[in-house]
C-alpha positions in Angstrom: 65.5 42.0 0.9 62.4 44.1 0.7 61.9 46.3 -2.4 61.8 49.4 -0.2 64.0 49.9 2.9 61.8 51.5 5.5 63.5 53.6 8.2 63.5 52.0 11.6 60.5 52.9 13.8 61.3 54.5 17.1 58.7 54.3 19.9 58.6 57.3 22.2 58.3 56.3 25.9 57.0 58.8 28.4 56.3 58.6 32.1 52.7 57.8 31.3 53.3 54.7 29.2 52.5 51.5 31.1 56.1 50.4 30.9 57.3 53.4 32.8 54.3 54.2 35.1 55.4 51.7 37.8 57.6 53.4 40.4 59.4 51.2 43.0 59.9 54.3 45.2 56.2 54.4 45.8 56.0 50.7 47.0 56.1 50.4 50.8 58.2 47.5 52.2 56.3 44.6 53.7 56.3 44.0 57.4 59.0 41.5 58.2 58.0 38.5 60.3 61.5 37.0 60.5 64.6 39.0 61.1 66.5 39.7 57.8 69.9 41.1 57.4 70.0 44.8 56.7 70.9 45.6 53.1 73.1 48.5 52.1 72.2 51.1 49.5 71.5 49.6 46.1 71.0 46.0 47.4 67.8 44.0 47.3 67.3 41.8 50.4 65.1 38.6 49.9 63.9 36.9 53.1 62.2 33.6 53.3 59.2 32.9 55.5 59.6 30.7 58.6 56.8 28.4 57.6 58.5 26.2 54.9 55.5 23.9 54.6 53.0 26.7 53.8 53.4 26.5 50.0 54.9 23.0 49.6 53.1 20.7 47.2 52.1 17.5 48.9 51.3 14.1 47.3 47.7 13.5 46.4 45.7 11.3 48.8 45.1 7.6 47.8 41.4 8.3 47.4 42.1 10.6 44.4 41.0 9.2 41.0 41.0 10.8 37.6 37.7 10.9 35.9 37.4 9.7 32.3 37.4 12.5 29.7 34.0 13.7 28.7 32.3 12.0 25.7 31.4 14.4 22.8 28.1 12.7 21.9 24.7 14.1 21.1 21.4 12.5 20.3 20.0 14.3 17.2 16.9 12.2 16.8 15.4 9.2 18.6 17.9 6.4 18.1 20.4 8.5 16.2 23.6 9.8 17.9 26.5 11.7 16.5 29.9 11.9 18.2 33.4 13.2 17.8 36.4 11.2 19.0 40.1 10.7 18.5 41.7 7.7 16.9 45.2 6.5 16.4 46.6 3.7 14.2 49.9 2.6 12.7 49.8 2.8 8.9 52.9 1.5 7.3 54.8 1.8 10.5 53.9 5.5 10.8 51.6 6.7 13.6 48.4 8.3 12.2 46.5 10.3 14.8 43.2 11.7 13.7 39.9 13.2 14.8 36.8 11.2 13.8 33.1 12.1 13.5 30.6 9.2 13.8 26.9 8.6 13.4 25.3 5.7 15.3 21.8 4.5 14.4 20.1 2.1 16.7 18.1 -0.7 15.0 
């Protein structure tokens, strides 16, 4: 329990606040391509498009292949490269995932 009990804060909402500025009465209904049943007062009518395949997700083609992730490596001097990579090992039966930084010197 806090040392001082603060009174609850009340936020005043007016017609100009973003939460209340949206007026559904100003929205014009979309042109209907397919006949929909007429709704009565207070009902919301949802109609589906005739083209059921328009937004359907299809399987990827057989020619799709995923590229290898980019390698975070930079040559800082001739023959000297630094890199950052991930590594995972089992230590005492517990997985140990880590981020490693490396320096490679060509000789």
